TIKE-123131 format. One line per 3 residues: number of its first residue (from 1); their letters; for each residue x, y, z of C-alpha. Coordinates in nm, 2 decimals. Example, Ala and Ser with C-alpha at 12.3 -4.5 7.8 and 13.67 -1.06 7.14 Angstrom:
1) as) 1.23/-0.45/0.78 ~ 1.37/-0.11/0.71
END
This chain:
1) xxx) 5.49/-4.39/-1.19 ~ 5.15/-4.37/-1.34 ~ 4.91/-4.15/-1.14
4) xxx) 4.62/-4.32/-0.97 ~ 4.28/-4.25/-1.13 ~ 3.99/-4.29/-0.89
7) xxx) 3.62/-4.26/-0.93 ~ 3.50/-3.91/-1.01 ~ 3.37/-3.68/-0.73
10) xxx) 2.99/-3.67/-0.72 ~ 2.84/-3.36/-0.88 ~ 2.73/-3.10/-0.63
13) xxx) 2.38/-2.98/-0.72 ~ 2.21/-2.67/-0.58 ~ 1.88/-2.75/-0.41
16) xxx) 1.58/-2.62/-0.61 ~ 1.26/-2.50/-0.45 ~ 0.94/-2.37/-0.60
19) xxx) 0.96/-2.08/-0.35 ~ 1.20/-1.95/-0.09 ~ 1.04/-1.74/0.19
22) xxx) 1.28/-1.52/0.38 ~ 1.15/-1.42/0.72 ~ 0.99/-1.66/0.97
25) xxx) 0.75/-1.41/1.13 ~ 0.37/-1.40/1.11 ~ 0.36/-1.34/0.73
28) xxx) 0.65/-1.56/0.64 ~ 0.53/-1.86/0.84 ~ 0.17/-1.83/0.71
31) xxx) 0.28/-1.79/0.35 ~ 0.51/-2.09/0.36 ~ 0.25/-2.30/0.52
34) xxx) -0.02/-2.21/0.27 ~ 0.21/-2.25/-0.03 ~ 0.34/-2.59/0.10
37) xxx) -0.01/-2.72/0.15 ~ -0.09/-2.63/-0.21 ~ 0.18/-2.87/-0.32
40) xxx) 0.48/-2.64/-0.37 ~ 0.83/-2.73/-0.25 ~ 0.90/-2.44/0.00
43) xxx) 1.21/-2.34/0.20 ~ 1.17/-2.09/0.49 ~ 1.48/-1.90/0.60
46) xxx) 1.53/-1.68/0.90 ~ 1.85/-1.53/1.06 ~ 1.71/-1.55/1.41
49) xxx) 1.73/-1.85/1.65 ~ 1.36/-1.85/1.72 ~ 1.06/-1.80/1.49
52) xxx) 0.79/-1.53/1.54 ~ 0.93/-1.32/1.82 ~ 0.68/-1.04/1.75
55) xxx) 0.40/-1.29/1.79 ~ 0.55/-1.41/2.11 ~ 0.57/-1.07/2.27
58) xxx) 0.25/-0.92/2.13 ~ -0.04/-0.84/2.35 ~ 0.15/-0.91/2.68
61) xxx) 0.24/-1.26/2.56 ~ -0.11/-1.35/2.44 ~ -0.10/-1.20/2.09
64) xxx) -0.37/-0.97/1.96 ~ -0.39/-1.18/1.64 ~ -0.68/-1.00/1.45
67) xxx) -0.97/-0.76/1.49 ~ -1.33/-0.85/1.42 ~ -1.42/-0.49/1.34
70) xxx) -1.20/-0.48/1.03 ~ -1.40/-0.36/0.73 ~ -1.22/-0.50/0.42
73) xxx) -1.43/-0.29/0.19 ~ -1.28/0.03/0.34 ~ -0.93/-0.05/0.46
76) xxx) -0.84/0.32/0.47 ~ -1.05/0.33/0.80 ~ -0.79/0.11/0.98
79) xxx) -0.47/0.14/0.77 ~ -0.21/0.40/0.70 ~ 0.01/0.44/0.39
82) xxx) 0.05/0.62/0.07 ~ -0.24/0.41/-0.07 ~ -0.43/0.22/0.21
85) xxx) -0.68/0.10/-0.06 ~ -0.40/-0.13/-0.19 ~ -0.48/-0.36/0.10
88) xxx) -0.84/-0.41/0.01 ~ -0.79/-0.70/-0.23 ~ -0.59/-0.92/0.01
91) xxx) -0.80/-0.83/0.31 ~ -1.13/-0.91/0.14 ~ -1.01/-1.25/0.03
94) xxx) -0.87/-1.36/0.37 ~ -1.08/-1.21/0.65 ~ -1.06/-1.22/1.03
97) xxx) -1.33/-1.49/1.02 ~ -1.10/-1.71/0.80 ~ -0.82/-1.69/1.06
100) xxx) -1.06/-1.75/1.35 ~ -1.17/-2.07/1.17 ~ -0.81/-2.18/1.15
103) xxx) -0.77/-2.13/1.53 ~ -1.08/-2.33/1.60 ~ -0.96/-2.62/1.38
106) xxx) -0.65/-2.62/1.61 ~ -0.87/-2.59/1.92 ~ -0.70/-2.27/2.04
109) xxx) -0.91/-2.08/2.28 ~ -0.94/-1.70/2.24 ~ -1.14/-1.41/2.36
112) xxx) -1.24/-1.05/2.27 ~ -1.08/-0.79/2.49 ~ -1.18/-0.45/2.35
115) xxx) -1.32/-0.30/2.03 ~ -1.30/-0.63/1.83 ~ -0.95/-0.72/1.95
118) xxx) -0.90/-1.09/1.98 ~ -0.63/-1.25/2.20 ~ -0.52/-1.61/2.28
121) xxx) -0.66/-1.72/2.61 ~ -0.35/-1.90/2.72 ~ -0.04/-1.78/2.54
124) xxx) 0.09/-1.66/2.20 ~ 0.29/-1.99/2.20 ~ -0.04/-2.16/2.10
127) xxx) -0.04/-1.95/1.78 ~ 0.32/-2.01/1.70 ~ 0.27/-2.38/1.75
130) xxx) -0.02/-2.37/1.51 ~ 0.18/-2.19/1.24 ~ 0.46/-2.44/1.28
133) xxx) 0.21/-2.73/1.26 ~ 0.07/-2.57/0.94 ~ 0.42/-2.55/0.79
136) xxx) 0.48/-2.92/0.88 ~ 0.15/-3.01/0.71 ~ 0.29/-2.85/0.40
139) xxx) 0.63/-3.02/0.43 ~ 0.80/-2.68/0.45 ~ 1.17/-2.70/0.50
142) xxx) 1.31/-2.45/0.75 ~ 1.67/-2.32/0.78 ~ 1.72/-2.14/1.11
145) xxx) 1.93/-1.97/1.21 ~ 2.05/-1.90/0.86 ~ 2.18/-1.57/0.72
148) xxx) 2.12/-1.48/0.36 ~ 2.45/-1.34/0.20 ~ 2.34/-1.26/-0.15
151) xxx) 2.05/-1.28/-0.39 ~ 2.08/-1.29/-0.77 ~ 1.83/-1.34/-1.05
154) xxx) 1.87/-1.53/-1.37 ~ 1.63/-1.42/-1.64 ~ 1.42/-1.66/-1.84
157) xxx) 1.59/-1.79/-2.16 ~ 1.49/-1.62/-2.48 ~ 1.35/-1.94/-2.63
160) xxx) 1.13/-1.99/-2.32 ~ 1.28/-2.33/-2.24 ~ 1.37/-2.22/-1.89
163) xxx) 1.19/-1.99/-1.65 ~ 1.37/-1.71/-1.45 ~ 1.50/-1.82/-1.11
166) xxx) 1.65/-1.67/-0.80 ~ 1.99/-1.78/-0.66 ~ 2.02/-1.73/-0.29
169) xxx) 2.36/-1.77/-0.11 ~ 2.31/-1.86/0.25 ~ 2.51/-1.97/0.55
172) xxx) 2.40/-2.33/0.48 ~ 2.49/-2.31/0.11 ~ 2.33/-2.19/-0.21
175) xxx) 1.97/-2.26/-0.32 ~ 1.77/-2.18/-0.63 ~ 1.40/-2.10/-0.64
178) xxx) 1.15/-2.01/-0.91 ~ 0.99/-1.75/-0.67 ~ 1.13/-1.55/-0.38
181) xxx) 0.91/-1.41/-0.10 ~ 1.04/-1.13/0.13 ~ 0.86/-1.13/0.47
184) xxx) 1.14/-0.98/0.68 ~ 0.93/-0.72/0.86 ~ 1.03/-0.36/0.94
187) xxx) 1.28/-0.19/1.17 ~ 1.07/-0.19/1.49 ~ 1.21/-0.36/1.80
190) xxx) 1.56/-0.43/1.69 ~ 1.64/-0.63/2.01 ~ 1.43/-0.91/1.87
193) xxx) 1.62/-0.92/1.54 ~ 1.46/-0.65/1.32 ~ 1.68/-0.55/1.02
196) xxx) 1.66/-0.35/0.70 ~ 1.72/-0.66/0.49 ~ 1.39/-0.63/0.30
199) xxx) 1.44/-0.27/0.21 ~ 1.79/-0.33/0.09 ~ 1.67/-0.62/-0.13
202) xxx) 1.39/-0.40/-0.27 ~ 1.65/-0.14/-0.36 ~ 1.87/-0.40/-0.52
205) xxx) 1.59/-0.48/-0.76 ~ 1.50/-0.12/-0.82 ~ 1.18/-0.09/-0.62
208) xxx) 1.09/0.25/-0.48 ~ 1.06/0.29/-0.10 ~ 0.83/0.51/0.10
211) xxx) 1.02/0.69/0.38 ~ 1.03/0.47/0.69 ~ 0.96/0.59/1.05
214) xxx) 0.85/0.44/1.38 ~ 0.47/0.38/1.41 ~ 0.25/0.29/1.71
217) xxx) 0.51/0.45/1.93 ~ 0.52/0.67/2.24 ~ 0.57/1.04/2.19
220) xxx) 0.84/1.24/2.38 ~ 0.86/1.61/2.48 ~ 1.13/1.86/2.57
223) xxx) 1.26/1.78/2.93 ~ 1.21/2.13/3.07 ~ 0.86/2.18/2.92
226) xxx) 0.76/1.84/3.04 ~ 0.88/1.88/3.39 ~ 0.53/1.96/3.54
229) xxx) 0.39/1.64/3.39 ~ 0.68/1.40/3.45 ~ 0.56/1.36/3.81
232) xxx) 0.25/1.20/3.67 ~ 0.44/0.90/3.53 ~ 0.22/0.59/3.54
235) xxx) -0.11/0.78/3.55 ~ -0.37/0.67/3.29 ~ -0.71/0.80/3.19
238) xxx) -0.95/0.79/2.89 ~ -0.91/1.08/2.65 ~ -1.00/1.20/2.30
241) xxx) -0.68/1.27/2.11 ~ -0.64/1.42/1.76 ~ -0.39/1.57/1.51
244) xxx) -0.40/1.72/1.17 ~ -0.59/2.00/1.01 ~ -0.94/2.02/0.87
247) xxx) -1.22/1.77/0.88 ~ -1.06/1.54/0.62 ~ -0.71/1.57/0.74
250) xxx) -0.78/1.54/1.11 ~ -0.75/1.20/1.29 ~ -0.91/1.14/1.63
253) xxx) -0.91/0.84/1.87 ~ -1.09/0.77/2.19 ~ -0.86/0.56/2.39
256) xxx) -0.66/0.55/2.72 ~ -0.36/0.79/2.76 ~ -0.06/0.71/2.98
259) xxx) 0.18/0.96/3.12 ~ 0.55/0.87/3.12 ~ 0.87/1.03/3.25
262) xxx) 0.96/1.14/2.90 ~ 0.62/1.20/2.75 ~ 0.29/1.03/2.66
265) xxx) 0.21/0.67/2.57 ~ -0.09/0.43/2.60 ~ -0.33/0.32/2.32
268) xxx) -0.44/0.68/2.24 ~ -0.09/0.80/2.18 ~ 0.02/0.49/1.99
271) xxx) -0.27/0.53/1.76 ~ -0.22/0.90/1.69 ~ 0.16/0.85/1.65
274) xxx) 0.09/0.69/1.31 ~ -0.08/1.02/1.19 ~ 0.14/1.27/1.38
277) xxx) 0.39/1.47/1.17 ~ 0.71/1.61/1.34 ~ 0.67/1.97/1.44
280) xxx) 0.29/1.96/1.45 ~ 0.08/1.96/1.77 ~ -0.16/1.71/1.91
283) xxx) -0.48/1.81/2.09 ~ -0.62/1.62/2.39 ~ -0.95/1.63/2.56
286) xxx) -0.88/1.51/2.91 ~ -1.24/1.47/3.01 ~ -1.43/1.37/2.69
289) xxx) -1.80/1.38/2.72 ~ -1.79/1.64/3.00 ~ -1.83/2.02/2.96
292) xxx) -1.59/2.12/3.23 ~ -1.65/2.49/3.19 ~ -2.02/2.44/3.25
295) xxx) -1.96/2.19/3.54 ~ -1.73/2.44/3.72 ~ -1.98/2.73/3.67
298) xxx) -2.25/2.52/3.83 ~ -2.02/2.43/4.12 ~ -1.95/2.80/4.18
301) xxx) -2.32/2.88/4.16 ~ -2.37/2.63/4.45 ~ -2.10/2.82/4.64
304) xxx) -1.88/2.51/4.67 ~ -1.60/2.57/4.92 ~ -1.39/2.29/4.79
307) xxx) -1.06/2.37/4.63 ~ -1.07/2.37/4.25 ~ -0.84/2.07/4.24
310) xxx) -1.07/1.87/4.47 ~ -1.37/1.97/4.25 ~ -1.19/1.86/3.93
313) xxx) -1.12/1.52/4.09 ~ -1.48/1.43/4.01 ~ -1.39/1.40/3.65
316) xxx) -1.01/1.37/3.64 ~ -0.76/1.16/3.84 ~ -0.67/1.35/4.16
319) xxx) -0.30/1.36/4.08 ~ -0.37/1.52/3.74 ~ -0.61/1.77/3.89
322) xxx) -0.35/1.87/4.15 ~ -0.07/1.90/3.90 ~ -0.28/2.11/3.66
325) xxx) -0.41/2.35/3.93 ~ -0.06/2.40/4.06 ~ 0.03/2.58/3.74
328) xxx) -0.17/2.89/3.82 ~ -0.23/3.07/4.15 ~ -0.59/3.16/4.04
331) xxx) -0.67/2.79/4.03 ~ -0.54/2.73/4.39 ~ -0.84/2.86/4.58
334) xxx) -1.19/2.74/4.67 ~ -1.43/2.72/4.37 ~ -1.67/2.98/4.51
337) xxx) -1.38/3.23/4.51 ~ -1.24/3.17/4.17 ~ -1.29/3.42/3.89
340) xxx) -1.52/3.32/3.61 ~ -1.25/3.40/3.36 ~ -1.01/3.17/3.54
343) xxx) -1.27/2.89/3.55 ~ -1.33/2.93/3.17 ~ -0.96/2.92/3.10
346) xxx) -0.92/2.61/3.31 ~ -1.20/2.42/3.15 ~ -1.08/2.53/2.80
349) xxx) -0.73/2.40/2.86 ~ -0.84/2.07/2.99 ~ -1.07/2.01/2.70
352) xxx) -0.82/2.14/2.44 ~ -0.48/2.06/2.58 ~ -0.25/2.13/2.29
355) xxx) 0.11/2.00/2.30 ~ 0.38/1.96/2.04 ~ 0.60/1.64/2.08
358) xxx) 0.97/1.68/2.01 ~ 1.00/1.32/1.89 ~ 0.92/0.96/1.96
361) xxx) 1.08/0.67/2.15 ~ 1.20/0.54/1.82 ~ 1.22/0.19/1.68
364) xxx) 1.31/0.04/2.01 ~ 0.96/0.11/2.14 ~ 0.77/0.12/1.81
367) xxx) 0.53/-0.17/1.75 ~ 0.55/-0.12/1.37 ~ 0.73/0.06/1.09
370) xxx) 0.55/0.31/0.88 ~ 0.64/0.33/0.51 ~ 0.83/0.06/0.33
373) xxx) 0.81/-0.09/-0.02 ~ 0.60/0.14/-0.24 ~ 0.27/-0.04/-0.32
376) xxx) 0.28/0.11/-0.67 ~ 0.55/-0.13/-0.75 ~ 0.34/-0.44/-0.64
379) xxx) 0.04/-0.62/-0.77 ~ -0.26/-0.56/-0.55 ~ -0.39/-0.91/-0.61
382) xxx) -0.07/-1.11/-0.57 ~ 0.19/-0.89/-0.40 ~ 0.43/-0.97/-0.68
385) xxx) 0.67/-0.70/-0.81 ~ 0.53/-0.56/-1.14 ~ 0.87/-0.52/-1.30
388) xxx) 1.05/-0.82/-1.13 ~ 0.88/-1.16/-1.20 ~ 0.87/-1.40/-0.92
391) xxx) 0.97/-1.15/-0.64 ~ 0.71/-1.09/-0.37 ~ 0.69/-0.86/-0.07
394) xxx) 0.44/-0.93/0.21 ~ 0.36/-0.81/0.57 ~ 0.52/-0.52/0.74
397) xxx) 0.79/-0.46/0.48 ~ 0.52/-0.32/0.26 ~ 0.39/0.04/0.29
400) xxx) 0.07/-0.08/0.47 ~ 0.04/-0.01/0.84 ~ -0.26/-0.10/1.05
403) xxx) -0.41/0.06/1.36 ~ -0.33/-0.08/1.71 ~ -0.56/-0.37/1.79
406) xxx) -0.48/-0.67/1.57 ~ -0.50/-0.50/1.23 ~ -0.13/-0.55/1.14
409) xxx) -0.15/-0.92/1.21 ~ -0.45/-0.95/0.99 ~ -0.26/-0.77/0.71
412) xxx) 0.02/-1.03/0.77 ~ -0.22/-1.32/0.73 ~ -0.41/-1.17/0.43
415) xxx) -0.10/-1.06/0.23 ~ 0.06/-1.40/0.30 ~ -0.25/-1.58/0.18
418) xxx) -0.27/-1.37/-0.14 ~ 0.09/-1.44/-0.22 ~ 0.07/-1.81/-0.15
421) xxx) -0.23/-1.84/-0.37 ~ -0.04/-1.67/-0.65 ~ 0.27/-1.90/-0.59
424) xxx) 0.05/-2.20/-0.62 ~ -0.09/-2.08/-0.95 ~ 0.25/-2.03/-1.11
END
C-alpha cells in the first residue's frame, strides 16, 4: 500500500531580535526601554517571577533612586573600583537631573531625605511601574520567569554578508540576537534571586574579573571581644569613621553608626565597608566635633560630683557612656575624683576607638557586590566588550560600585542609557 504523503511541516524559525537583555532589574529594564524606544526589536529575559526586586526593597520600600550631589566630572569621589574614572563617560551623559525629568513626566512625587538622596514619596512600586511603562512604550517583549540555559556566538561571515549573532537557548525556546546585554547584577541578597550568571558568562567569553566581595555591608567582630558592646544592640549615634593609611589612602565618612549583636552597622559602617580590607582596623570618633579630653578637664575644674558616665551622657548616649566606663574602675567614680591621666585616656579612646572587624555579614546583608567584570575589557563610552562584538555588560555586574545614597542606581541608569544609545547606533 502506498504511503500517505501529507503537506510538509511548517519550518520552525528562531525568533530574531536586535538585542536581548538578560536581567530585569534597574539597569536591564531601563536599557531595554531606551533601546526599544529607539526603534530596536528588544527581548528582556529574567529568571525571577517578579521584576526589579532590588528596587522594590530599596530605601525601606521607597527606593533611593539617585543622588543630586553626584559629580559626574569626578566619579572617584563617590565610586569604588579598580578604575572609578571609567564611570565618568556614562554618568556625564545621563545625569540625576535626566532621571528626575523622567519621573516628573510620569508624575511620580519624590523628596530629598539626606545629603542629596532622593526617594519616592509613596512607594518604589511607582518607579517599577514607570520602568515597565517605558518598556511598553518601546514595544519590549518580556519573558519572565525564563531561565537561560546556554549562550553561543556565531562570528560574522568572512565576506561580510552576515553580521555576528548570539544564540540564546532558554526555557521558552531559542532566540537569536545581533547584540546581547548582560544586566544580571551581583551576588548581594541571594534571597531575591541574585546569581553569578553574569560573571560566568563573562568568563565564557574570556573577560577578566575583579575579585568579588560584599559591599555596603555590616561588619562583624569576634564574639568574646564584642561581648561588652553586644548589650548596646539597637543604639545609634553620629560618628566619624575611617580606614586606610595616609592622607591619600584614608577614607572617612560622617554618618550614623548602629550597634548590633554581632558588630556594627548603620550608614557609617556600610559606607566604610566598601573601603575596609580584611585584617585592617577601623577608627571611630564617637563624639565628632567635641574635644572630650578638654570637656572632661573643664568638668573636673568645676569640681563636678557627677559620675564620669553621667558627665559623658552630655555628649554620648547614656547606654554607651555606662558601658564604656564599666570597662575600667578608674572611670567609675565622680569626675572631681578621677585622675587626669584616666580622663585623658578616656577622652582619647572615645575619640579614636580603633577596632578590627573579623568579617562581614556577607552577601545576605550586603546591598551591593564589589568587583565584577574588569572595566579594562569594556568600552567606556558604550559598555561593549572590546574583544567580543555585540556583547555588553551594564549595572552592578561591572566593577563600578557607588556609595550608599542612590549612587548605585544612578550608575544603573547611566550605564543602561550609554549601552542603549550604542545599540541604537549599530
